[in-house]
N, C-alpha and C positions, 0 to 999 in steps of 0.2 A: 485561526489560523495554524496554531502550532497543534492540534490536533487533526487536522485532514493530515499535514506535514509528516508526521510523524508516525500514527497510523493508517495512513494511507500511502502516502507517494514515498514516504523511509522505508516502507514495510515491501511494498511493491521491489523497489530497489535493491534490498537486500534480498531477497527472493531473488531475484535477476542474480545477483552475485554469488550465492549458496547453488544456484542452478549452474550455471557458470563454472563454478568450482568443481563438482560433483561428475557435469561434463568432462572435465580436462583430469580428472582422477580417472574416470573410466578408460578414459584414452590412452590411460599408462604414461600421462605427462607428470612430472615432478612437479609437486607444490612447493617450490619453496618462498620465500618470504616476499622476492620480486613478481613471482610470479601472480602471488595471492595478491598484492598491492596492484598490480596492473589492471587483475578482474576485476576489483571493486573499482576503480579508478573509471574502466569502460562500464561496468554497470548503472554506476551512478551519472554519466554522461548519458547514456542510452534514459535513462527511466526520468533524469532530474534536470536534463540540460545543461546550461551555464550553474554555475556557484559563484559564490561571493569566493568561495577557496579556490578557484581557479588560479587567481593571482599569485598566490601562496606555493611556496616549493613542494613538491608532491611527498616530501615528507608526512602530510596530513594522512594521506590513503597508507601509508605505511603500516600505519599498528593502529589504525581507527577500527580495523573489521575485527580487531580480538575484542573488541565492544559486543559484538552480535554473538549473544551466551548460547543462541537455540541451536544454531548452524550443532553447537557442541553438545547438547541435553537432547535437542530432540531436531531431527533435520526433516524439514523440510514442511515448516511448523508453520513459520515466522510469515508467508502469503497467510493466513488464517485472518490476520488481521484486519489487511485490506480489503479479505472478501467481508469481513463481518461488518466494518462500520459501512461498506459499498451498499449492503443489505439492507441494515438497519436506517442509514438514511433513504434509503429506497422508501422503505415502508414509513419511516415518518412524514416523508414529503407527500406522499400519498395521504397522510392524516391530515397533513397542515389543510390541504387544497377540499376534502371533502368532511372533516372535521367526526369522522367514523374513526373510532379508536378499535374497534371488532377484528381488523385484520393486523394489528400489532398483537392483539391479547390471544388470538387466534394461533398464531406464529408462532408465540412463548409456549401454548397448549401444544403445540404440535413438534416442537423442537427434542423433546425427547423420546419423540416415536418415530423418527423420521430422519432418513439417513442425511446429510448438508443436502444432499443433490436432488433426494425429494422433496424436502421441503421447499430449499428455492425454487425448483420448476413449478410447486403446486401456487407459489406465491407470486410467480410472471417476472423471478431474476433467476438472470441466464450470467455466467461470470464471463463467456464468450462473446455476448453481445453489448457493443456499445452503448446502445441505449439503456441497459441495467446499471450505466454510471452517470446517465445524462444529468441527475437532478444534483448528484453529489460535486458533479463539476462546474455548471452552474450558479452552486452557493459556493465552491471556493472561489470563484470569479468573480460573485457580489461582494464577500468579503477582501477581498485584495481593491477592487473598487473603493470600497469604503474606507480603508485605508489608506488608500494614495489621496482617496477626499481629505478624512485626518492631518495625511502629513502637509498637503497644500494649503491647510490653513495656518500652520507655524510658519 
């Protein structure tokens, strides 16, 4: 669950935060500490929904954005975490259903010779289509259900 949380959902929230910061900057808005904190809070709520941290002071958002180093080192990079885990999980799910590893092997072979968009298209993964994420979301739901069952046993 932690892997999906940090590499998929949080990466999407961080990418949304980064995108909104750049949009504000492009509009000529000054990105003060308060403005950046508010953008982070909105991005997290939009992507992640309610949080256990909502009951705490807004100070959580005030400085936590500083830890998102990709913003400073490689702009518009973090979304790749979410896409990578999604396409990997799609291929893995197909392998679990078919017991045929050839798609994964071929995907890895093709990876160095095709642009990412071409590679994804060849293996039927479309970032813009909800069904590309279906297997990943179903797995997360299953993990949450299993976790809830474990909690209820105690």
